[in-house]
KEDO-739729 format. One record per residue (C-alpha): residue number from 1; y, z, x. Coordinates in steps of 0.05 Angstrom, whole numbers, always signed. Each point is the difference from the previous one (the first is absolute). Last residue first. Example, Ala and Ser with C-alpha at 12.3 -4.5 7.8 and 13.67 -1.06 7.14 Angstrom:
REM KEDO-739729
{2, {-21, +143, +273}}
{1, {-69, +13, -27}}
//
This chain:
REM KEDO-739729
{516, {+526, -258, +242}}
{515, {-13, +51, -54}}
{514, {-73, -20, -9}}
{513, {-17, +9, +74}}
{512, {+38, +66, +7}}
{511, {-39, +29, -59}}
{510, {-66, -20, +33}}
{509, {+19, +29, +68}}
{508, {+23, +64, -34}}
{507, {-66, +6, -37}}
{506, {-40, -13, +63}}
{505, {+41, +51, +38}}
{504, {-14, +51, -54}}
{503, {-74, -18, -2}}
{502, {-12, +11, +75}}
{501, {-73, -22, +0}}
{500, {-49, +44, +37}}
{499, {-40, -41, +50}}
{498, {-16, +66, +35}}
{497, {+9, -27, +71}}
{496, {+50, -56, -11}}
{495, {+44, +36, -51}}
{494, {+17, -49, -56}}
{493, {+54, -50, -18}}
{492, {-27, -58, -41}}
{491, {+22, -69, +22}}
{490, {+16, -39, -63}}
{489, {-26, -40, -58}}
{488, {+25, +28, -67}}
{487, {-42, -8, -62}}
{486, {+29, +11, -70}}
{485, {-10, +40, -64}}
{484, {-62, +32, +30}}
{483, {-64, +12, -41}}
{482, {-7, +76, -8}}
{481, {-4, +0, -77}}
{480, {-57, -52, +3}}
{479, {-42, +45, +45}}
{478, {-22, -33, +64}}
{477, {-44, -61, +12}}
{476, {-27, -16, +70}}
{475, {-70, -21, -22}}
{474, {+14, -27, -69}}
{473, {+69, -21, -24}}
{472, {+72, +22, +2}}
{471, {+5, +21, +72}}
{470, {-28, -67, +25}}
{469, {+42, -43, -47}}
{468, {+64, +33, +24}}
{467, {-20, -10, +72}}
{466, {-18, -74, -10}}
{465, {+66, -12, -36}}
{464, {+37, +30, +60}}
{463, {-40, -46, +46}}
{462, {+22, -61, -40}}
{461, {+72, +24, -3}}
{460, {+6, +4, +76}}
{459, {-7, +48, +58}}
{458, {-42, -39, +49}}
{457, {-61, +33, +31}}
{456, {-16, -5, +75}}
{455, {+28, +68, +19}}
{454, {-41, +40, -51}}
{453, {+42, +22, -59}}
{452, {+49, +57, -11}}
{451, {+6, +13, -74}}
{450, {+48, +40, -42}}
{449, {-21, +6, -73}}
{448, {+61, +19, -41}}
{447, {-8, +42, -62}}
{446, {+59, +9, -48}}
{445, {+20, +70, -20}}
{444, {+29, +12, -69}}
{443, {+66, +11, -35}}
{442, {-2, -76, -13}}
{441, {+74, -10, +17}}
{440, {-3, +51, +55}}
{439, {-58, -31, +36}}
{438, {-30, +49, +51}}
{437, {-41, -32, +55}}
{436, {-71, +25, +10}}
{435, {-39, -20, +62}}
{434, {-71, -27, +9}}
{433, {-24, -13, +71}}
{432, {-42, -52, +33}}
{431, {-28, -10, +71}}
{430, {-31, -59, +36}}
{429, {-14, -42, -61}}
{428, {-37, -65, +18}}
{427, {-61, +17, -44}}
{426, {+10, +54, -54}}
{425, {-26, +67, +25}}
{424, {+71, +27, +7}}
{423, {+8, -7, -76}}
{422, {-58, +47, -13}}
{421, {+26, +53, +50}}
{420, {+70, -7, -29}}
{419, {-22, +18, -70}}
{418, {-13, +75, +3}}
{417, {+54, +8, +53}}
{416, {+52, -25, -50}}
{415, {-8, +58, -49}}
{414, {+23, -23, -68}}
{413, {+21, +49, -54}}
{412, {+1, -40, -64}}
{411, {+46, +8, -61}}
{410, {+45, -59, +18}}
{409, {-5, -6, +76}}
{408, {+3, +65, +39}}
{407, {-15, -15, +74}}
{406, {-30, +54, +44}}
{405, {-1, +18, +74}}
{404, {-9, +75, -7}}
{403, {+53, +55, +6}}
{402, {+47, -32, -50}}
{401, {+74, +15, +7}}
{400, {+55, +51, -15}}
{399, {-16, +19, -72}}
{398, {+42, +52, -36}}
{397, {-29, +57, -42}}
{396, {+48, +46, -38}}
{395, {-17, +73, -10}}
{394, {+29, +35, -62}}
{393, {+56, +44, -24}}
{392, {+52, +10, +55}}
{391, {-26, -61, +38}}
{390, {-51, +5, +55}}
{389, {-11, -68, +34}}
{388, {-71, -18, +18}}
{387, {-5, -54, +53}}
{386, {-50, -57, +4}}
{385, {-47, -42, +42}}
{384, {-51, -29, -49}}
{383, {-74, -1, +14}}
{382, {-9, +42, -64}}
{381, {-50, +46, +34}}
{380, {-34, +49, -47}}
{379, {-2, +75, +12}}
{378, {-60, +45, -13}}
{377, {-60, -40, -19}}
{376, {-70, +29, +1}}
{375, {-48, -39, +43}}
{374, {-47, -53, -28}}
{373, {+36, -58, +33}}
{372, {-16, -72, -16}}
{371, {+7, +11, -75}}
{370, {+68, +32, +7}}
{369, {+2, +61, -44}}
{368, {+13, +28, -69}}
{367, {+69, -31, -5}}
{366, {+61, +41, -18}}
{365, {+9, +59, -46}}
{364, {+19, +55, +50}}
{363, {+51, -44, +35}}
{362, {+13, -11, +74}}
{361, {+46, -48, +37}}
{360, {+14, -18, +72}}
{359, {+61, -41, +20}}
{358, {-3, -23, +72}}
{357, {+53, +21, +52}}
{356, {-54, +31, +44}}
{355, {-20, +43, -59}}
{354, {+49, +7, -59}}
{353, {-20, +43, -59}}
{352, {-3, -7, -75}}
{351, {-34, +37, -57}}
{350, {-3, -33, -69}}
{349, {-1, +51, -57}}
{348, {+51, -38, -43}}
{347, {+21, -69, +22}}
{346, {+36, -11, +66}}
{345, {+73, -24, -5}}
{344, {+12, -72, +21}}
{343, {-20, -53, +51}}
{342, {+71, -8, +28}}
{341, {+6, -55, +52}}
{340, {+36, +24, +62}}
{339, {+73, +15, +16}}
{338, {+17, +48, -56}}
{337, {+73, +5, -21}}
{336, {+9, -63, -42}}
{335, {-74, +1, -15}}
{334, {+10, +61, -44}}
{333, {+41, -40, -51}}
{332, {-49, -58, -4}}
{331, {-59, +47, -5}}
{330, {+34, +38, -56}}
{329, {+11, -65, -38}}
{328, {-73, -18, +7}}
{327, {-33, +65, -20}}
{326, {-45, +31, +53}}
{325, {-75, +12, +5}}
{324, {-48, +30, +50}}
{323, {-74, +6, +13}}
{322, {-28, -40, -58}}
{321, {-73, -24, +5}}
{320, {-35, +52, +43}}
{319, {-52, -37, +41}}
{318, {+22, -70, -15}}
{317, {+71, +19, +21}}
{316, {+68, -9, -34}}
{315, {+75, +10, +10}}
{314, {+32, -15, -68}}
{313, {+69, -32, -12}}
{312, {+29, +8, -69}}
{311, {+41, -44, -46}}
{310, {+26, +17, -69}}
{309, {+32, -57, -39}}
{308, {+61, +20, -41}}
{307, {+45, -56, +24}}
{306, {-30, -69, +5}}
{305, {-27, -25, +66}}
{304, {+37, -43, +50}}
{303, {+48, +51, +31}}
{302, {-54, +53, -4}}
{301, {-48, -45, +38}}
{300, {+50, -14, +56}}
{299, {+12, +74, +9}}
{298, {-75, +13, +0}}
{297, {-8, -54, +53}}
{296, {+53, +33, +43}}
{295, {-35, +68, -7}}
{294, {-66, -26, +27}}
{293, {-66, +4, -38}}
{292, {-56, +1, +51}}
{291, {-68, -21, -27}}
{290, {-55, +26, -46}}
{289, {+46, +25, -56}}
{288, {+60, -17, -43}}
{287, {+0, +36, -68}}
{286, {+40, -39, -51}}
{285, {+19, +34, -66}}
{284, {+39, -27, -60}}
{283, {-28, -70, -12}}
{282, {+14, -18, -73}}
{281, {+64, -37, +19}}
{280, {-40, -52, +38}}
{279, {+18, -18, +72}}
{278, {+30, -69, +4}}
{277, {-29, -46, +53}}
{276, {+52, -15, +53}}
{275, {-51, -32, +48}}
{274, {+23, +46, +57}}
{273, {+1, +60, -47}}
{272, {-70, -14, -26}}
{271, {-25, -10, +71}}
{270, {+30, +67, +22}}
{269, {-31, +28, -63}}
{268, {-70, -17, +23}}
{267, {+15, +19, +72}}
{266, {+14, +72, -20}}
{265, {-73, +16, -15}}
{264, {-5, +17, -74}}
{263, {-14, +57, -48}}
{262, {+26, -23, -68}}
{261, {+30, +34, -61}}
{260, {+32, -19, -67}}
{259, {-50, -53, -22}}
{258, {+25, -35, -62}}
{257, {-63, -43, -4}}
{256, {+34, -68, +0}}
{255, {+52, +22, +51}}
{254, {-48, +31, +51}}
{253, {-49, -59, -5}}
{252, {+57, -50, +7}}
{251, {+27, +37, +61}}
{250, {-68, -4, +35}}
{249, {-10, -73, -20}}
{248, {+68, -18, +28}}
{247, {-15, +36, +66}}
{246, {-68, -34, +5}}
{245, {-61, +41, -18}}
{244, {-50, +10, +57}}
{243, {+1, +76, -5}}
{242, {-25, -7, -71}}
{241, {+26, +33, -63}}
{240, {-22, +57, -44}}
{239, {+48, +26, -52}}
{238, {-19, +73, -7}}
{237, {+22, +38, -62}}
{236, {+9, +71, +22}}
{235, {-50, +54, -17}}
{234, {+15, +40, +64}}
{233, {-69, -8, +32}}
{232, {-3, -72, -22}}
{231, {+66, -17, +34}}
{230, {-19, +31, +66}}
{229, {-68, -33, -3}}
{228, {+35, -68, -7}}
{227, {+45, +20, +58}}
{226, {-58, +15, +46}}
{225, {-34, -66, -18}}
{224, {+57, -47, +20}}
{223, {+38, -50, -43}}
{222, {+36, +50, -45}}
{221, {+56, -7, -51}}
{220, {+10, +68, -33}}
{219, {+25, +10, -71}}
{218, {+25, +70, -15}}
{217, {+38, +29, +60}}
{216, {+34, +68, +1}}
{215, {-56, +34, +40}}
{214, {+4, -48, +59}}
{213, {+13, +51, +56}}
{212, {-46, +51, -32}}
{211, {-55, -51, -12}}
{210, {-1, -16, +74}}
{209, {-15, +73, +14}}
{208, {-52, +2, -56}}
{207, {-34, -62, +30}}
{206, {-7, +38, +65}}
{205, {-27, +61, -36}}
{204, {-53, -40, -37}}
{203, {-23, -39, +61}}
{202, {-3, +63, +42}}
{201, {-41, +38, -52}}
{200, {-47, -57, -16}}
{199, {-13, -6, +75}}
{198, {+31, -56, +41}}
{197, {-38, -35, +54}}
{196, {+33, -34, +59}}
{195, {-21, -64, +34}}
{194, {-16, -33, +66}}
{193, {-31, -67, +14}}
{192, {-30, -7, +71}}
{191, {+23, -64, +33}}
{190, {+63, +8, -40}}
{189, {+31, -38, -57}}
{188, {+37, +28, -60}}
{187, {+14, +69, +26}}
{186, {+2, +62, -44}}
{185, {-57, -17, -47}}
{184, {-3, +39, -65}}
{183, {-61, +37, -26}}
{182, {+6, +39, -66}}
{181, {-39, +59, -27}}
{180, {-25, +47, +55}}
{179, {-11, +72, -22}}
{178, {+56, +51, -4}}
{177, {+5, +1, -76}}
{176, {-73, +20, -9}}
{175, {-17, -37, -64}}
{174, {+0, +34, -68}}
{173, {-60, -19, -43}}
{172, {+5, -42, -63}}
{171, {-57, -11, -50}}
{170, {-2, -67, -35}}
{169, {-40, -15, -62}}
{168, {-40, -63, +10}}
{167, {+30, -69, -11}}
{166, {-10, -48, -57}}
{165, {+61, +24, -38}}
{164, {+41, -12, +63}}
{163, {-8, -75, -9}}
{162, {-24, -35, +63}}
{161, {+42, -36, +52}}
{160, {-35, -63, +23}}
{159, {-44, -7, +61}}
{158, {-16, -49, +54}}
{157, {-46, +19, +57}}
{156, {+4, -30, +69}}
{155, {-66, +4, +37}}
{154, {+22, -46, +56}}
{153, {-52, -52, -18}}
{152, {+29, -1, -71}}
{151, {+69, -15, +27}}
{150, {-23, -59, +41}}
{149, {-35, -30, -60}}
{148, {+62, +7, -44}}
{147, {+47, -31, +52}}
{146, {+29, -55, -45}}
{145, {+6, +47, -60}}
{144, {+34, +53, +42}}
{143, {+50, -52, +26}}
{142, {+14, -23, -71}}
{141, {+13, +71, -24}}
{140, {+48, +11, +58}}
{139, {+40, -62, -18}}
{138, {+6, +25, -72}}
{137, {+24, +69, +19}}
{136, {+24, +24, -68}}
{135, {-70, +16, -24}}
{134, {-10, +46, +61}}
{133, {-71, +26, +9}}
{132, {-1, +48, +59}}
{131, {-61, -20, +40}}
{130, {-40, +60, +22}}
{129, {-36, +3, +66}}
{128, {-54, +50, +17}}
{127, {-41, +17, +62}}
{126, {+44, -22, +57}}
{125, {-34, -18, +66}}
{124, {-11, -72, -22}}
{123, {+71, -15, +21}}
{122, {+52, -40, -37}}
{121, {+50, -51, +26}}
{120, {+68, +1, -34}}
{119, {+12, -68, -32}}
{118, {-26, +30, -65}}
{117, {+67, +33, -12}}
{116, {+15, -37, -65}}
{115, {-60, +35, -31}}
{114, {+37, +66, +6}}
{113, {-35, +57, +36}}
{112, {-38, +64, -10}}
{111, {-42, +27, +57}}
{110, {-55, +51, -6}}
{109, {-36, +47, +48}}
{108, {+51, -11, +55}}
{107, {-15, +3, +74}}
{106, {+72, +18, +18}}
{105, {-3, -26, +71}}
{104, {-33, -65, -22}}
{103, {+54, -10, -52}}
{102, {+55, +13, +50}}
{101, {-27, -48, +52}}
{100, {-13, -54, -52}}
{99, {+72, +3, -27}}
{98, {+31, -4, +69}}
{97, {-44, -59, +18}}
{96, {+16, -37, -65}}
{95, {+75, +6, -4}}
{94, {+29, +52, -45}}
{93, {+35, -26, -63}}
{92, {-50, +34, -46}}
{91, {+26, +69, +24}}
{90, {-55, +52, +2}}
{89, {+3, +67, -37}}
{88, {-58, +48, +10}}
{87, {-22, +45, -58}}
{86, {-44, +60, +15}}
{85, {-49, +16, -56}}
{84, {-2, +60, -46}}
{83, {-12, -40, -65}}
{82, {+68, +21, -28}}
{81, {+34, -23, +64}}
{80, {-35, -67, +5}}
{79, {+14, -11, -74}}
{78, {+74, +11, +11}}
{77, {+7, -45, +61}}
{76, {-39, -57, -33}}
{75, {+43, +3, -63}}
{74, {+64, -6, +41}}
{73, {-27, -60, +39}}
{72, {-23, -34, -63}}
{71, {+69, +6, -30}}
{70, {+35, -20, +65}}
{69, {-40, -65, +9}}
{68, {+5, -17, +73}}
{67, {-69, +27, +15}}
{66, {-42, +29, +55}}
{65, {-18, +69, -23}}
{64, {-51, +31, +47}}
{63, {-45, +58, -20}}
{62, {-26, +52, +49}}
{61, {-54, +50, -18}}
{60, {+30, +70, -3}}
{59, {-51, +25, -52}}
{58, {-63, -42, -3}}
{57, {-12, -65, -36}}
{56, {-65, -34, -18}}
{55, {+26, -52, -47}}
{54, {-9, -19, -73}}
{53, {+12, +66, -38}}
{52, {+54, +27, +45}}
{51, {+30, -70, +1}}
{50, {+4, -5, -76}}
{49, {+27, +71, -8}}
{48, {+56, -12, +51}}
{47, {+15, -67, -31}}
{46, {+7, +30, -69}}
{45, {+43, +58, +24}}
{44, {+49, -48, +34}}
{43, {+2, -43, -63}}
{42, {+18, +59, -44}}
{41, {+54, +28, +46}}
{40, {+36, -68, +1}}
{39, {-11, -13, -74}}
{38, {+34, +66, -18}}
{37, {+57, -10, +49}}
{36, {+11, -69, -30}}
{35, {-17, -65, +35}}
{34, {+39, -65, +3}}
{33, {-15, -69, +27}}
{32, {+60, -45, +10}}
{31, {-37, -37, +56}}
{30, {+55, +6, +54}}
{29, {+43, +55, -31}}
{28, {-61, +44, -6}}
{27, {+19, +55, -50}}
{26, {-25, +69, +16}}
{25, {-1, +65, -40}}
{24, {+22, -25, -69}}
{23, {+3, +59, -48}}
{22, {-58, +15, -47}}
{21, {-27, +62, +35}}
{20, {+68, +26, +23}}
{19, {+0, +65, -41}}
{18, {-75, +6, +6}}
{17, {+10, +17, +74}}
{16, {-66, +12, +36}}
{15, {-8, -64, +40}}
{14, {+53, -1, +54}}
{13, {+18, +73, +11}}
{12, {-72, +21, -8}}
{11, {-20, -47, +56}}
{10, {+53, +28, +46}}
{9, {-17, +72, -14}}
{8, {-74, -14, +9}}
{7, {-59, -28, -39}}
{6, {-72, -19, +8}}
{5, {-54, -35, -41}}
{4, {-67, +25, -24}}
{3, {-36, -39, -55}}
{2, {-30, +47, -52}}
{1, {-74, -3, -17}}
//
């Protein structure tokens, strides 16, 4: 009897090319593990067959990948797609409460995780757990050994990859390209986690759009899942890093592996410039994304970097991936005559409109749907106030301001209101507010926690230490990427009746206090 697996345009693109079968697909610059395109496709098929034989799965069951290992992650994504399951990506750096809420919302049938992540509490609600054996993760192996009894109670099964010669003959069936394939969360912490789903069609077409703007690249350095998939889809050699790499470690990985391309938040290279770390000659293309890329920073970057490097700024959304792009030198030149920050030229087939000063976008290949809303999607809110300038050959998008109270730190979108309620519950705090202050040297926003205390509390270093400890641990903890850079004790201006904080006045008061 033949074993039935599934395929699609995206899956075919990754696993059906004999021409690239023996080429290196991914090299992990942390463990030095490598996997060829042939091995990658083979292992994904093996796991899919193993799980279909061992577990009672149905189509569209949800699978969670909770791993820092980029090779395992990439394999898990592919086998979930060829087995007709929905794959949900969770970030291992999420704090416990946020992680639990999202897992409970997803109700996964199976959960793959690294042994090093055993500190995350498990729930008996999940039916199957699979430990990803990692011979390079010595500390993880020791932890697993110590907790062997605990793992057995939780029904965790260990498995090894099997030889393909032992497997049944595979029969492929074409999947419906419009069905759910990938789940991505839009907000990191909310009382009710929200996410978008991408179909095979939307995922494939979005990756194709990014492929078009990076078509001349050969060796891609990637530390996030979407860029690893981008490299695999286009048969590039992917050098997989880690988001936690230091600046020197990042540059070393690029240099040692002759990577010619990187997608990076601008703050990473702002740090590299500030520390005067030399950019390798092999690096030819830098695509800045996830945060504002201002013209003055680009000018500074070009002065520091070698000639011949190509720099692009991409305007990006979880729902659509790229919306607009502009080349660095062109942005510098246009910024001399345009008042606001230039986001770029819209990619092909994106439709734009302005409603109440907010930029609205539409694209025929975008997300399947928002999981909390079953209605058909027409236009998507960007939450950015913008203008569309008609040039003689193409529209140009410029950003005026953000519609929502949001702080962009590194690659994270942080919504202060999601955290302020928790912080306000800490004893002796009367009212608290998080504000973002732009740091030009870092090319990033710093977070300041402004606190007004009860009248009988002294503002001193001991109380500040108590606050930082409270938001970093246990009951009042918030996400690690939202921990403030500093605490500022002050009177917080707000309307008396609505108790709505005047954030602009608060920012100005803070800036005046540090400039004195």
